[in-house]
N, C-alpha and C positions, 0 to 999 in steps of 0.2 A: 504494500500500500504506500502511496506517495504522501509525504509530509508537505502539505500546501503552505505551511508557514515558512518554508525555505524560500528566500527571495530569489535565489538562482533559478529554481524551477519555474517560478512565476515569470521571471524575465525571459527565459527561453521560450515559454509558451506565448508571451506577448510578441516576441520577435517574429514569430511565424505569420502574424497578422499585420505587421507594419507594411505600408505601401512604399515601394522603392522608387517609383517613377514620379514623385512629387517635385514641383519646381521649388526653388528657394524663395519662400514667401517672407517678405519683410513688412514692417509696419509702414503704412502710407501707400502701399501698392493698390492700384485699382485692378481688381481681379474679376474673372468670370467663373463662377462655380456651377458645375452641372450636377444637379441633384436628381436621383432616381425617384420617381413618383409612381405609385401603383394606384390605378383607377379601375376598380372592378377586377377584371382578369387581364387588363392591359398594363404594360409598364412603359413609361416614357421618361425623357430627361427634360427637366425644367431648369433654365439658366437663371442665375441670380448674380447681378453685377453690382459691385459697390467697392468702397474703400475699406481696407483692413485697418481698424482702429485699435485692436488689441490682439495679443497672441500669448497663449499660455503653453509652455513646453513641459510635457511630462510623458515622454515616450509614446505609448499608444493612446494616451488621453490628451494629446495635443489638440488644442482648440484655437480657432481664430474667430474674432468678432468682426462681421462685415456690416457696414452701414451704407445705406443709400437713402436718397430723398425722393419720395414719390408724391407728386402733387402737393408739395410744400410740407409734407409730413415725413419726419425722419423714421426710418425703419431699420432696426438692428437685428441681426440673426447670428447665432453662434453655431459654428460648424465644427464637428469632430472630424478632423481631416483624414484620419485612418479608417473612418466608417465605411462599410460596404455601400452605403447609400450615396456616397460621394462618387460620381462618375468621373469627373475631370475638374482640374483647376488650371486656369490659364491666366497668366499675368498680362494685363493690357498695357499698363504704364506704371512706372515707379516714381515716387516723390521724394524730395529731399526734406527730411524731418529731423528734429533734434529731441524728440521725446520717445519714450517706450510705449506710452499709451496716449491715444489722441482723443480722450474723452472731452476735451475742450471744444471739439467740433460740434457737439450737441447744442452748444449755445450760440453758434454762428449761423447766419442765414445768407443765402445767395452767393455773391461773388466773394464775400469774406471767408467762406468756407473752402476756397480753392487752395490747393497745395502746389508748391513749386516743383516742376518736373525734374527728375534726375535723368541725365542722358548717359 
């Protein structure tokens, strides 16, 4: 019988489910996330485009918070990037930022919420 309190066994099990083909996601990137959605018996991919305002790194539980503004209302969604529901992640553009969390974008509107592009 396995001892599940051993961190090495848990780490080996988690490494089997890590995605290897992910791009290098940074804070401030404008990304396009393809999310698998099941409607009845059909499965399709719905894309979510926005700016990465936060990232939490913890091996298989790595999450990113993506923010977009739709009809003047800010919408934030947290994605578990190693989840099987995430089909693809594509970086559209990168921004030059000096913070690790961009929560201050919640208080800005319109042109004030733009970020300088990194080339």
